[in-house]
C-alpha positions in Angstrom: -35.5 72.1 86.3 -36.0 69.3 88.8 -32.4 68.2 88.3 -31.0 71.8 88.8 -31.5 71.6 92.8 -29.3 68.6 92.9 -31.8 65.7 93.6 -31.2 62.2 92.9 -33.8 60.5 91.2 -34.7 56.8 92.4 -35.8 53.8 90.1 -39.3 54.9 90.5 -38.9 58.3 89.2 -36.2 57.4 86.6 -36.5 59.2 83.3 -39.6 61.1 84.3 -40.0 64.9 84.0 -43.1 66.4 86.1 -41.7 69.9 85.5 -44.4 71.0 82.9 -47.0 69.5 85.1 -46.3 71.5 88.2 -48.0 74.7 88.9 -46.5 77.1 91.4 -47.7 79.9 93.3 -46.5 82.2 95.8 -48.2 84.1 98.9 -47.0 85.9 102.2 -45.9 83.6 104.6 -47.3 83.4 108.2 -45.4 83.6 111.5 -42.3 85.4 112.7 -40.1 87.1 110.2 -40.7 90.6 110.6 -40.9 93.2 107.7 -39.8 90.4 105.2 -42.8 88.5 106.1 -45.2 91.5 105.5 -43.5 92.5 102.4 -42.2 89.6 100.4 -44.2 86.7 99.1 -42.0 83.7 100.0 -44.4 81.1 100.7 -44.6 78.6 97.9 -47.4 76.2 96.9 -46.9 73.3 94.5 -50.0 72.0 92.6 -50.0 68.7 90.8 -52.9 67.2 88.9 -52.7 63.4 89.4 -55.5 62.6 87.0 -54.3 64.9 84.2 -50.7 63.7 84.6 -48.9 62.5 81.3 -45.9 60.9 83.3 -47.8 58.5 85.3 -49.6 55.5 83.8 -53.1 54.5 85.1 -51.8 52.0 87.7 -49.8 54.5 89.2 -52.6 57.3 89.2 -54.7 54.9 91.0 -52.1 54.0 93.5 -51.5 57.8 94.0 -55.2 58.7 94.5 -55.4 55.8 97.1 -52.2 56.3 99.0 -52.0 60.1 99.0 -56.1 60.6 99.3 -55.7 62.7 102.5 -53.3 65.1 100.6 -55.3 65.6 97.5 -58.2 67.8 96.9 -61.8 66.5 95.7 -60.4 67.1 92.1 -57.5 65.0 92.6 -55.0 67.8 93.0 -51.9 67.3 95.0 -50.8 70.3 97.0 -47.5 70.8 98.7 -46.2 73.8 100.2 -43.2 75.3 102.2 -42.7 78.6 103.9 -39.7 77.5 106.3 -37.3 79.5 104.3 -36.6 83.3 103.7 -36.4 83.1 99.8 -39.0 82.0 97.4 -36.5 80.2 95.6 -35.4 78.1 98.7 -39.0 77.4 99.5 -39.7 76.3 95.7 -36.8 73.7 96.1 -38.2 72.4 99.3 -41.6 71.8 97.8 -40.2 70.0 94.7 -38.2 67.9 97.2 -41.3 67.0 99.3 -43.1 66.3 96.1 -40.8 64.0 94.7 -40.5 62.1 98.2 -44.3 61.9 98.4 -44.5 60.4 94.7 -41.4 58.3 95.3 -42.8 56.8 98.7 -46.3 56.2 97.3 -44.9 54.5 94.0 -42.4 52.2 96.0 -43.8 48.8 96.3 -43.9 47.5 99.9 -41.8 44.2 100.1 -43.6 41.3 101.9 -42.1 40.3 105.2 -40.7 36.7 105.1 -41.7 34.4 108.1 -38.7 33.5 110.0 -38.6 31.2 113.3 -36.7 32.2 116.4 -33.1 30.3 116.7 -32.4 27.7 119.1 -30.4 29.8 120.8 -33.1 32.8 121.2 -35.5 30.3 122.5 -32.9 29.2 125.3 -32.3 32.6 125.9 -36.2 33.4 126.5 -36.6 30.5 128.7 -33.6 31.4 130.5 -34.8 35.1 131.4 -38.1 33.5 132.2 -36.6 31.1 134.8 -34.7 34.4 136.2 -37.9 36.5 136.5 -39.6 33.4 138.4 -36.6 33.2 140.8 -36.6 36.8 141.4 -40.5 36.7 142.2 -40.1 33.8 144.3 -37.3 35.4 146.5 -39.8 38.5 147.1 -42.2 36.2 148.9 -42.3 36.4 152.7 -40.3 33.7 154.6 -42.4 31.0 156.3 -41.2 29.7 159.9 
């Protein structure tokens, strides 16, 4: 199901199928759209229970619960919704994309920055720019007679 919409899976999500763990519900969208908004349930809401997931191990669940805390309910359910498109199918595809991006971003480890020092040329350039600014300020002073 998740591959039907043409998403590329990254290494973090490789070999995982969340399709059985996702719960979808549709409701009427808000905002402009005329009669279509009033008649058709195009807004799609995706629910994913992080604690009950069989695709995630305990460490990954802990990472998701901490990093996505603002997007989770008190019960640990992640809710993603979309109502931008006019069709329910397109909104469903969007919610799946958003869900996968959220999971991927949360589970991708952050690379630590390597400390570097400025090069000799960069130091000289910085000192030269400081001298130029100093000269400019000296030239702005009033001339003494």
